[in-house]
C-alpha positions, 0 to 999 in steps of 0.5 A, spaced: 849 679 909 842 679 907 843 685 903 849 681 900 845 675 898 839 680 895 844 684 891 847 677 888 840 675 886 839 681 882 845 681 878 844 673 877 837 675 874 839 681 870 845 676 867 840 670 866 836 675 861 842 677 857 845 670 857 839 667 854 839 673 849 846 672 847 844 664 845 838 667 842 842 670 837 849 666 837 847 661 831 846 667 826 852 671 828 857 664 828 859 662 821 858 654 822 857 649 816 851 649 813 850 642 812 852 640 819 847 637 824 852 636 829 853 643 830 846 646 832 846 640 837 852 642 840 850 650 841 843 647 844 847 643 849 852 649 851 845 653 851 842 648 856 848 647 860 849 655 861 842 657 862 840 651 867 842 654 873 848 656 877 849 662 883 852 666 878 857 669 883 862 671 878 857 675 875 856 679 882 863 679 883 864 683 877 859 688 877 860 689 885 868 690 883 866 696 878 861 699 883 867 699 888 869 705 883 862 708 880 855 707 880 855 710 873 854 705 867 860 701 865 862 699 858 864 692 857 861 689 863 855 685 860 860 682 855 865 681 861 860 677 864 858 673 858 865 671 857 866 669 865 860 665 864 862 662 858 869 660 860 865 657 866 861 653 861 867 650 858 870 648 865 864 644 867 863 640 860 871 638 861 870 637 868 864 632 867 869 628 862 875 628 866 870 626 872 865 621 868 860 625 871 853 624 869 849 630 872 850 637 872 846 643 875 840 638 876 840 635 869 845 630 864 852 633 863 854 634 856 858 628 856 852 624 858 847 627 853 852 625 848 853 618 850 845 617 851 845 620 843 851 615 841 850 609 845 854 605 840 860 610 839 863 612 845 869 615 841 864 620 838 860 622 844 867 623 847 870 627 842 863 631 841 863 633 848 871 635 848 869 640 842 863 643 846 867 645 851 873 648 847 867 652 843 865 655 849 872 657 851 873 660 844 866 664 845 868 666 851 874 670 848 870 672 842 865 676 846 870 680 849 872 682 842 865 684 840 865 689 847 862 696 846 868 698 849 875 702 848 880 698 844 885 698 850 880 696 855 878 690 850 885 688 850 886 689 858 880 684 859 882 679 854 889 679 857 886 677 864 881 672 861 886 668 857 891 668 863 885 666 867 883 660 862 891 658 862 891 658 869 885 654 870 888 648 865 894 648 869 889 647 875 886 641 872 893 638 871 895 639 878 888 637 880 889 630 877 896 630 880 893 631 887 890 624 886 896 620 885 899 622 891 899 620 898 894 624 902 896 631 900 897 636 905 893 643 906 898 647 902 898 642 896 890 642 897 890 650 897 894 650 891 890 646 887 884 650 889 887 657 887 889 655 880 883 650 878 878 655 881 880 661 885 883 665 879 878 664 874 872 664 879 874 670 884 880 674 882 879 674 874 872 677 876 874 682 881 880 684 876 875 685 870 870 689 874 875 694 876 878 694 869 872 696 866 871 702 871 877 705 870 881 702 876 889 701 876 888 693 878 896 693 879 896 697 884 891 693 888 893 686 886 895 684 893 889 686 896 885 682 891 889 676 892 888 677 899 880 677 898 880 672 893 884 666 896 880 665 902 873 666 898 876 661 893 878 656 898 871 657 902 867 655 896 871 649 895 871 647 902 863 647 901 863 643 894 867 638 898 863 638 904 856 637 900 859 632 895 860 627 902 855 630 906 849 632 901 844 629 896 843 630 889 836 633 890 839 639 893 846 639 890 844 638 882 850 633 881 852 627 883 854 626 890 860 621 893 863 622 886 870 624 890 870 618 894 868 614 888 873 617 883 879 617 888 879 624 889 883 626 895 878 633 896 878 637 902 873 632 905 876 626 903 883 628 905 881 630 912 877 623 913 884 620 911 888 624 916 883 623 922 882 616 921 886 610 925 889 604 921 883 600 921 878 606 919 883 608 913 883 601 910 875 602 910 875 608 906 881 606 902 877 600 900 872 605 897 876 610 894 877 610 887 871 604 886 866 607 881 861 601 883 862 602 891 855 600 894 851 606 897 851 602 903 859 603 904 858 610 902 853 611 908 858 607 912 864 612 910 859 618 911 857 616 918 864 615 920 866 622 917 861 625 922 863 621 928 871 623 927 868 630 926 870 631 919 863 635 918 865 640 924 872 641 921 870 643 914 864 648 917 869 651 921 874 652 916 869 655 911 867 660 917 875 661 918 875 663 910 869 667 910 872 671 916 879 672 913 876 675 907 871 679 910 876 682 914 880 684 908 874 687 905 873 691 911 880 694 909 878 697 903 873 702 906 879 708 905 879 707 898 873 705 895 865 706 895 862 704 902 856 700 899 860 696 895 865 694 900 859 692 905 857 687 899 864 684 899 865 684 906 858 681 907 858 676 901 863 670 904 859 670 911 853 670 908 855 663 904 859 661 910 852 661 914 848 658 909 845 651 911 851 646 909 847 640 908 839 639 906 
Protein backbone atom coordinates (compact mmCIF):
# COMPACT_ATOMS: atom_id res chain seq x y z
CA UNK A 1 0.00 0.00 0.00
CA UNK A 2 2.86 2.38 0.84
CA UNK A 3 4.47 1.61 -2.51
CA UNK A 4 1.22 2.47 -4.33
CA UNK A 5 1.03 5.80 -2.53
CA UNK A 6 4.66 6.58 -3.30
CA UNK A 7 4.23 5.81 -7.00
CA UNK A 8 1.07 7.92 -7.14
CA UNK A 9 2.95 10.81 -5.51
CA UNK A 10 5.71 10.54 -8.11
CA UNK A 11 3.21 10.66 -10.96
CA UNK A 12 1.54 13.71 -9.40
CA UNK A 13 4.80 15.61 -9.01
CA UNK A 14 5.93 14.94 -12.57
CA UNK A 15 2.52 15.80 -13.99
CA UNK A 16 2.24 19.06 -12.05
CA UNK A 17 5.41 20.28 -13.78
CA UNK A 18 3.92 19.37 -17.17
CA UNK A 19 0.61 21.03 -16.32
CA UNK A 20 2.35 24.25 -15.30
CA UNK A 21 4.36 24.24 -18.53
CA UNK A 22 1.15 23.71 -20.51
CA UNK A 23 -0.47 26.79 -18.99
CA UNK A 24 2.73 28.81 -19.43
CA UNK A 25 2.56 28.41 -23.20
CA UNK A 26 -1.23 28.29 -23.63
CA UNK A 27 -1.81 32.06 -24.10
CA UNK A 28 0.66 32.08 -27.00
CA UNK A 29 -0.89 29.03 -28.70
CA UNK A 30 -4.55 29.91 -28.24
CA UNK A 31 -6.03 32.39 -30.72
CA UNK A 32 -8.01 34.75 -28.46
CA UNK A 33 -9.44 38.24 -29.09
CA UNK A 34 -6.51 40.69 -28.79
CA UNK A 35 -8.54 43.50 -27.17
CA UNK A 36 -10.26 41.32 -24.58
CA UNK A 37 -9.45 41.76 -20.89
CA UNK A 38 -11.83 39.00 -19.79
CA UNK A 39 -10.19 36.21 -21.80
CA UNK A 40 -6.76 36.42 -20.13
CA UNK A 41 -8.51 36.51 -16.75
CA UNK A 42 -10.46 33.38 -17.67
CA UNK A 43 -7.22 31.56 -18.53
CA UNK A 44 -5.68 32.81 -15.28
CA UNK A 45 -8.57 31.41 -13.21
CA UNK A 46 -8.45 28.07 -15.04
CA UNK A 47 -4.73 27.88 -14.42
CA UNK A 48 -5.15 28.74 -10.76
CA UNK A 49 -7.81 26.10 -10.15
CA UNK A 50 -5.98 23.46 -12.19
CA UNK A 51 -2.64 23.92 -10.47
CA UNK A 52 -3.97 24.58 -6.97
CA UNK A 53 -4.04 20.97 -5.90
CA UNK A 54 -5.74 17.65 -6.33
CA UNK A 55 -4.49 14.12 -5.78
CA UNK A 56 -4.04 13.49 -9.54
CA UNK A 57 -5.30 9.95 -9.05
CA UNK A 58 -6.46 9.93 -12.67
CA UNK A 59 -2.92 10.68 -13.83
CA UNK A 60 -1.53 7.82 -11.73
CA UNK A 61 -4.16 5.42 -13.11
CA UNK A 62 -3.30 6.47 -16.67
CA UNK A 63 0.44 5.95 -16.32
CA UNK A 64 0.15 2.71 -14.38
CA UNK A 65 -2.32 1.35 -16.94
CA UNK A 66 0.35 1.85 -19.61
CA UNK A 67 2.89 0.16 -17.29
CA UNK A 68 0.66 -2.91 -17.19
CA UNK A 69 1.94 -3.47 -20.73
CA UNK A 70 5.38 -1.87 -20.96
CA UNK A 71 8.01 0.21 -19.17
CA UNK A 72 9.11 1.83 -22.42
CA UNK A 73 8.23 5.49 -23.12
CA UNK A 74 4.68 5.65 -24.47
CA UNK A 75 3.75 8.40 -26.98
CA UNK A 76 0.59 10.32 -26.14
CA UNK A 77 0.60 9.72 -22.38
CA UNK A 78 1.52 13.29 -21.46
CA UNK A 79 -1.24 14.73 -23.63
CA UNK A 80 -3.73 12.15 -22.33
CA UNK A 81 -2.90 13.19 -18.76
CA UNK A 82 -3.38 16.86 -19.63
CA UNK A 83 -6.69 16.03 -21.28
CA UNK A 84 -7.92 14.11 -18.25
CA UNK A 85 -7.09 16.91 -15.83
CA UNK A 86 -8.50 19.65 -18.08
CA UNK A 87 -11.75 17.69 -18.21
CA UNK A 88 -11.59 17.51 -14.42
CA UNK A 89 -11.16 21.30 -14.25
CA UNK A 90 -14.23 21.67 -16.46
CA UNK A 91 -16.19 19.45 -14.09
CA UNK A 92 -15.05 21.31 -10.97
CA UNK A 93 -15.99 24.72 -12.40
CA UNK A 94 -19.47 23.54 -13.38
CA UNK A 95 -19.96 21.53 -10.17
CA UNK A 96 -19.31 24.65 -8.12
CA UNK A 97 -21.85 26.62 -10.15
CA UNK A 98 -24.50 23.92 -9.72
CA UNK A 99 -23.72 23.55 -6.01
CA UNK A 100 -23.21 27.29 -5.37
CA UNK A 101 -19.93 26.31 -3.69
CA UNK A 102 -17.61 29.11 -2.54
CA UNK A 103 -14.52 26.96 -1.91
CA UNK A 104 -12.51 24.53 -3.99
CA UNK A 105 -9.06 23.11 -3.26
CA UNK A 106 -8.44 25.56 -0.44
CA UNK A 107 -9.34 28.68 -2.45
CA UNK A 108 -12.31 30.39 -4.04
CA UNK A 109 -14.21 28.47 -6.68
CA UNK A 110 -14.11 29.99 -10.16
CA UNK A 111 -17.75 31.00 -9.82
CA UNK A 112 -17.16 32.80 -6.53
CA UNK A 113 -13.99 34.44 -7.85
CA UNK A 114 -16.11 35.98 -10.59
CA UNK A 115 -18.85 36.90 -8.12
CA UNK A 116 -16.26 38.79 -6.10
CA UNK A 117 -15.11 40.65 -9.20
CA UNK A 118 -18.63 41.45 -10.41
CA UNK A 119 -20.68 41.93 -7.22
CA UNK A 120 -23.31 44.03 -8.99
CA UNK A 121 -23.51 41.87 -12.13
CA UNK A 122 -24.64 38.38 -11.10
CA UNK A 123 -25.48 37.28 -14.63
CA UNK A 124 -22.05 38.33 -15.89
CA UNK A 125 -20.33 36.37 -13.11
CA UNK A 126 -22.45 33.31 -13.81
CA UNK A 127 -21.95 33.54 -17.55
CA UNK A 128 -18.19 33.91 -17.25
CA UNK A 129 -17.95 30.91 -14.92
CA UNK A 130 -20.00 28.75 -17.29
CA UNK A 131 -17.82 29.79 -20.21
CA UNK A 132 -14.64 29.09 -18.24
CA UNK A 133 -15.81 25.54 -17.63
CA UNK A 134 -16.73 25.18 -21.30
CA UNK A 135 -13.29 26.40 -22.38
CA UNK A 136 -11.58 23.81 -20.16
CA UNK A 137 -13.66 21.07 -21.79
CA UNK A 138 -12.72 22.17 -25.32
CA UNK A 139 -9.05 22.47 -24.33
CA UNK A 140 -9.15 18.89 -23.03
CA UNK A 141 -10.05 17.72 -26.53
CA UNK A 142 -7.66 20.03 -28.35
CA UNK A 143 -4.67 18.78 -26.38
CA UNK A 144 -5.30 15.24 -27.63
CA UNK A 145 -5.39 16.46 -31.21
CA UNK A 146 -1.91 17.93 -30.64
CA UNK A 147 -0.50 14.69 -29.20
CA UNK A 148 2.76 13.41 -30.62
CA UNK A 149 1.23 10.04 -31.47
CA UNK A 150 -0.05 8.17 -34.54
CA UNK A 151 -3.30 9.50 -35.98
CA UNK A 152 -5.11 6.22 -35.27
CA UNK A 153 -4.17 6.42 -31.60
CA UNK A 154 -5.22 10.06 -31.35
CA UNK A 155 -8.60 9.16 -32.82
CA UNK A 156 -9.09 6.28 -30.37
CA UNK A 157 -8.16 8.47 -27.39
CA UNK A 158 -10.50 11.22 -28.58
CA UNK A 159 -13.36 8.74 -28.71
CA UNK A 160 -12.66 7.66 -25.13
CA UNK A 161 -12.57 11.24 -23.84
CA UNK A 162 -15.63 12.40 -25.78
CA UNK A 163 -17.62 9.46 -24.46
CA UNK A 164 -16.37 10.14 -20.93
CA UNK A 165 -17.33 13.81 -21.18
CA UNK A 166 -20.82 13.10 -22.48
CA UNK A 167 -21.42 10.41 -19.87
CA UNK A 168 -20.28 12.77 -17.12
CA UNK A 169 -22.83 15.36 -18.20
CA UNK A 170 -25.48 12.64 -18.12
CA UNK A 171 -24.24 11.87 -14.61
CA UNK A 172 -24.70 15.49 -13.58
CA UNK A 173 -28.26 15.34 -14.85
CA UNK A 174 -29.13 12.18 -12.91
CA UNK A 175 -27.35 13.67 -9.88
CA UNK A 176 -29.89 16.51 -9.88
CA UNK A 177 -32.70 14.00 -10.45
CA UNK A 178 -31.57 12.06 -7.35
CA UNK A 179 -32.22 15.04 -5.10
CA UNK A 180 -35.84 15.43 -6.20
CA UNK A 181 -36.70 11.84 -5.27
CA UNK A 182 -37.50 10.25 -1.93
CA UNK A 183 -34.49 8.68 -0.22
CA UNK A 184 -32.68 6.97 -3.13
CA UNK A 185 -31.79 3.31 -2.81
CA UNK A 186 -28.22 2.04 -3.11
CA UNK A 187 -28.61 1.00 -6.75
CA UNK A 188 -29.63 4.51 -7.75
CA UNK A 189 -26.74 6.05 -5.79
CA UNK A 190 -24.31 3.66 -7.48
CA UNK A 191 -25.68 4.63 -10.91
CA UNK A 192 -25.24 8.34 -10.16
CA UNK A 193 -21.67 7.67 -9.03
CA UNK A 194 -20.80 5.59 -12.08
CA UNK A 195 -21.94 8.18 -14.60
CA UNK A 196 -20.99 11.35 -12.74
CA UNK A 197 -17.47 10.33 -11.73
CA UNK A 198 -16.37 6.70 -12.21
CA UNK A 199 -16.46 6.66 -15.99
CA UNK A 200 -14.24 9.70 -16.47
CA UNK A 201 -12.17 9.48 -13.28
CA UNK A 202 -11.29 5.79 -13.29
CA UNK A 203 -12.43 3.96 -16.40
CA UNK A 204 -11.29 6.54 -18.97
CA UNK A 205 -7.72 6.81 -17.56
CA UNK A 206 -7.43 3.01 -17.59
CA UNK A 207 -8.61 2.85 -21.18
CA UNK A 208 -6.37 5.71 -22.32
CA UNK A 209 -3.26 4.24 -20.71
CA UNK A 210 -3.81 0.81 -22.23
CA UNK A 211 -4.64 2.32 -25.63
CA UNK A 212 -1.45 4.37 -25.64
CA UNK A 213 0.54 1.24 -24.75
CA UNK A 214 -0.96 -0.62 -27.74
CA UNK A 215 -3.42 -2.85 -25.90
CA UNK A 216 -6.80 -3.92 -27.25
CA UNK A 217 -9.08 -2.36 -24.63
CA UNK A 218 -12.22 -4.11 -25.93
CA UNK A 219 -10.76 -7.46 -24.88
CA UNK A 220 -10.33 -6.25 -21.28
CA UNK A 221 -13.27 -3.89 -20.88
CA UNK A 222 -15.26 -6.13 -18.53
CA UNK A 223 -12.26 -6.49 -16.20
CA UNK A 224 -11.63 -2.75 -16.26
CA UNK A 225 -15.25 -2.08 -15.32
CA UNK A 226 -15.14 -4.61 -12.48
CA UNK A 227 -12.20 -2.66 -11.08
CA UNK A 228 -13.37 0.87 -11.86
CA UNK A 229 -16.86 0.64 -10.36
CA UNK A 230 -15.87 -0.21 -6.75
CA UNK A 231 -12.96 2.25 -6.92
CA UNK A 232 -15.35 4.98 -8.02
CA UNK A 233 -17.95 4.14 -5.39
CA UNK A 234 -15.27 4.04 -2.69
CA UNK A 235 -14.01 7.47 -3.71
CA UNK A 236 -17.51 8.95 -3.65
CA UNK A 237 -18.21 7.36 -0.27
CA UNK A 238 -15.08 9.02 1.06
CA UNK A 239 -16.06 12.42 -0.37
CA UNK A 240 -19.55 12.13 1.12
CA UNK A 241 -18.12 10.99 4.45
CA UNK A 242 -15.78 13.99 4.62
CA UNK A 243 -18.57 16.37 3.65
CA UNK A 244 -20.52 15.33 6.74
CA UNK A 245 -17.74 14.45 9.19
CA UNK A 246 -14.72 16.43 7.94
CA UNK A 247 -13.72 20.09 8.21
CA UNK A 248 -12.82 22.75 5.66
CA UNK A 249 -9.18 23.03 6.76
CA UNK A 250 -8.46 19.42 5.85
CA UNK A 251 -10.78 19.01 2.85
CA UNK A 252 -10.08 22.35 1.14
CA UNK A 253 -13.76 22.86 0.32
CA UNK A 254 -17.01 23.63 2.06
CA UNK A 255 -18.26 20.91 4.40
CA UNK A 256 -21.88 20.09 5.19
CA UNK A 257 -22.56 21.34 1.66
CA UNK A 258 -24.58 18.23 0.77
CA UNK A 259 -26.91 18.76 3.73
CA UNK A 260 -27.37 22.48 3.11
CA UNK A 261 -27.92 21.94 -0.63
CA UNK A 262 -30.43 19.14 -0.11
CA UNK A 263 -28.25 16.53 -1.80
CA UNK A 264 -29.14 12.95 -0.95
CA UNK A 265 -25.55 11.74 -0.92
CA UNK A 266 -24.42 8.36 0.38
CA UNK A 267 -23.97 9.92 3.84
CA UNK A 268 -27.26 11.83 3.91
CA UNK A 269 -29.22 8.87 2.51
CA UNK A 270 -27.67 6.51 5.07
CA UNK A 271 -28.60 8.94 7.85
CA UNK A 272 -32.20 9.27 6.66
CA UNK A 273 -32.51 5.49 6.34
CA UNK A 274 -31.19 4.89 9.87
CA UNK A 275 -33.17 7.64 11.62
CA UNK A 276 -36.54 7.16 13.30
CA UNK A 277 -39.44 9.46 12.49
CA UNK A 278 -38.49 12.15 15.00
CA UNK A 279 -34.80 12.09 14.03
CA UNK A 280 -35.66 12.14 10.34
CA UNK A 281 -37.73 15.29 10.89
CA UNK A 282 -34.66 17.02 12.36
CA UNK A 283 -32.55 16.06 9.36
CA UNK A 284 -35.20 17.00 6.83
CA UNK A 285 -35.71 20.40 8.49
CA UNK A 286 -32.08 21.21 7.68
CA UNK A 287 -31.92 19.44 4.32
CA UNK A 288 -31.85 22.02 1.58
CA UNK A 289 -31.53 25.02 3.94
CA UNK A 290 -28.48 27.03 2.80
CA UNK A 291 -28.61 29.04 6.03
CA UNK A 292 -28.77 26.06 8.35
CA UNK A 293 -27.01 27.14 11.59
CA UNK A 294 -23.71 25.53 12.47
CA UNK A 295 -25.23 24.30 15.74
CA UNK A 296 -27.91 22.38 13.84
CA UNK A 297 -25.30 20.87 11.52
CA UNK A 298 -23.28 19.75 14.54
CA UNK A 299 -26.41 18.24 16.10
CA UNK A 300 -27.06 16.26 12.91
CA UNK A 301 -23.42 15.19 12.73
CA UNK A 302 -23.59 13.84 16.28
CA UNK A 303 -26.86 12.09 15.48
CA UNK A 304 -25.20 10.43 12.49
CA UNK A 305 -22.39 9.19 14.72
CA UNK A 306 -24.85 7.80 17.29
CA UNK A 307 -26.69 5.96 14.53
CA UNK A 308 -23.42 4.49 13.22
CA UNK A 309 -23.48 6.24 9.84
CA UNK A 310 -19.74 6.99 10.07
CA UNK A 311 -18.97 3.33 10.79
CA UNK A 312 -21.22 2.16 7.96
CA UNK A 313 -19.55 4.46 5.43
CA UNK A 314 -16.06 3.39 6.51
CA UNK A 315 -17.06 -0.27 6.28
CA UNK A 316 -18.52 0.31 2.80
CA UNK A 317 -15.32 2.05 1.72
CA UNK A 318 -13.27 -0.88 2.94
CA UNK A 319 -15.53 -3.37 1.17
CA UNK A 320 -15.21 -1.47 -2.13
CA UNK A 321 -11.43 -1.38 -1.76
CA UNK A 322 -11.24 -5.13 -1.11
CA UNK A 323 -13.47 -5.85 -4.12
CA UNK A 324 -11.29 -3.73 -6.42
CA UNK A 325 -8.08 -5.22 -5.04
CA UNK A 326 -9.38 -8.74 -5.58
CA UNK A 327 -10.21 -7.90 -9.19
CA UNK A 328 -6.75 -6.44 -9.80
CA UNK A 329 -5.17 -9.61 -8.41
CA UNK A 330 -6.78 -11.57 -11.25
CA UNK A 331 -4.79 -9.51 -13.79
CA UNK A 332 -1.47 -11.17 -12.97
CA UNK A 333 -1.57 -13.79 -15.76
CA UNK A 334 -2.05 -11.05 -18.36
CA UNK A 335 0.00 -8.03 -17.27
CA UNK A 336 3.21 -6.94 -15.55
CA UNK A 337 3.48 -7.78 -11.85
CA UNK A 338 4.74 -4.38 -10.69
CA UNK A 339 1.83 -2.48 -12.21
CA UNK A 340 -0.72 -5.09 -11.12
CA UNK A 341 0.56 -4.68 -7.55
CA UNK A 342 -0.05 -0.93 -7.84
CA UNK A 343 -3.68 -1.45 -8.83
CA UNK A 344 -4.10 -4.04 -6.11
CA UNK A 345 -2.65 -1.79 -3.41
CA UNK A 346 -4.09 1.58 -4.36
CA UNK A 347 -7.75 1.04 -3.30
CA UNK A 348 -6.66 -0.38 0.05
CA UNK A 349 -4.21 2.49 0.58
CA UNK A 350 -7.01 5.01 0.07
CA UNK A 351 -9.43 3.07 2.27
CA UNK A 352 -7.12 3.00 5.27
CA UNK A 353 -6.20 6.68 5.08
CA UNK A 354 -7.60 8.66 8.03
CA UNK A 355 -11.20 9.40 7.16
CA UNK A 356 -11.52 12.53 9.24
CA UNK A 357 -9.11 15.12 10.66
